[in-house]
Backbone bond lengths (Angstrom), bond angles and torsions (degrees), N, CA, C in turn:
res aa  C-N    CA-C-N  psi(-1)  N-CA   C-N-CA  omega(-1)  CA-C   N-CA-C  phi
1 X - - - 1.437 - - 1.516 112.88 -
2 X 1.315 119.03 148.11 1.456 121.38 177.76 1.496 107.96 -83.11
3 X 1.328 115.44 146.05 1.478 119.93 172.36 1.502 107.50 -78.56
4 X 1.322 117.41 169.46 1.467 122.01 -179.19 1.511 110.23 -61.55
5 X 1.333 116.20 -39.85 1.500 119.22 -178.09 1.549 109.09 -65.78
6 X 1.298 117.95 -42.19 1.459 121.72 178.87 1.529 110.96 -61.39
7 X 1.311 114.57 -45.77 1.460 120.63 177.84 1.503 111.11 -56.74
8 X 1.343 116.11 -45.15 1.478 122.01 -178.86 1.466 109.68 -61.54
9 X 1.330 117.24 -44.76 1.497 120.94 -178.38 1.518 111.12 -65.45
10 X 1.310 116.69 -37.26 1.479 120.03 176.77 1.531 111.11 -64.19
11 X 1.335 116.35 -46.09 1.414 120.43 179.90 1.546 111.27 -66.08
12 X 1.276 116.53 -34.07 1.437 120.07 178.91 1.527 110.34 -68.57
13 X 1.326 115.03 -38.15 1.465 121.06 177.42 1.512 111.04 -65.15
14 X 1.355 116.78 -41.66 1.465 121.97 177.61 1.480 110.55 -62.70
15 X 1.350 115.39 -42.37 1.451 122.11 179.51 1.542 109.89 -57.48
16 X 1.317 116.51 -47.22 1.456 120.78 179.95 1.524 110.26 -63.91
17 X 1.324 116.14 -38.97 1.465 121.66 -180.00 1.523 110.81 -60.78
18 X 1.380 115.81 -44.40 1.428 121.38 -179.05 1.529 112.81 -67.02
19 X 1.369 114.86 -34.63 1.457 119.10 175.26 1.507 110.56 -62.65
20 X 1.342 115.31 -44.06 1.496 121.09 -179.37 1.529 109.08 -64.41
21 X 1.332 116.02 -43.54 1.493 121.08 -179.96 1.520 108.44 -63.62
22 X 1.338 116.05 -42.93 1.500 120.55 179.27 1.541 111.37 -60.30
23 X 1.316 117.73 -33.82 1.429 121.40 178.24 1.533 112.37 -75.86
24 X 1.312 114.68 -30.55 1.488 118.02 179.36 1.539 113.91 -82.40
25 X 1.348 113.79 -26.41 1.466 118.62 -175.85 1.508 115.11 -57.79
26 X 1.362 117.43 -50.83 1.484 117.37 177.67 1.506 113.93 -60.58
27 X 1.343 116.23 -35.04 1.488 118.06 177.44 1.487 110.18 -65.41
28 X 1.335 117.49 -39.20 1.438 121.21 178.78 1.513 110.09 -62.48
29 X 1.327 115.91 -44.16 1.489 120.47 179.72 1.534 110.31 -60.83
30 X 1.302 117.46 -44.52 1.463 122.56 -178.87 1.533 111.53 -63.48
31 X 1.342 116.79 -38.53 1.438 120.90 176.74 1.536 110.96 -63.51
32 X 1.301 115.72 -42.22 1.467 120.27 -179.78 1.519 110.18 -64.90
33 X 1.351 117.27 -43.98 1.463 120.11 178.71 1.513 111.89 -63.53
34 X 1.315 117.52 -38.18 1.442 122.36 179.80 1.520 109.45 -64.53
35 X 1.348 116.67 -44.75 1.461 120.64 179.02 1.504 110.94 -63.27
36 X 1.332 118.81 -43.01 1.449 121.00 177.87 1.523 111.84 -62.06
37 X 1.322 115.43 -41.78 1.500 119.34 -179.22 1.497 111.53 -65.28
38 X 1.350 116.20 -36.89 1.471 120.82 -176.32 1.538 111.40 -73.39
39 X 1.381 114.96 -25.37 1.468 118.11 179.87 1.505 111.59 -74.25
40 X 1.327 118.37 -28.02 1.475 120.33 -174.45 1.520 111.39 -78.74
């Protein structure tokens, strides 16, 4: 079993991961739109 502190650190790590993914996601969408637009 994880201790409370280990659980907290895991969730904090996931939180940071989601923040990073959230920052990358709009960039990813923009790249896809740009590619679609350039193909037409």
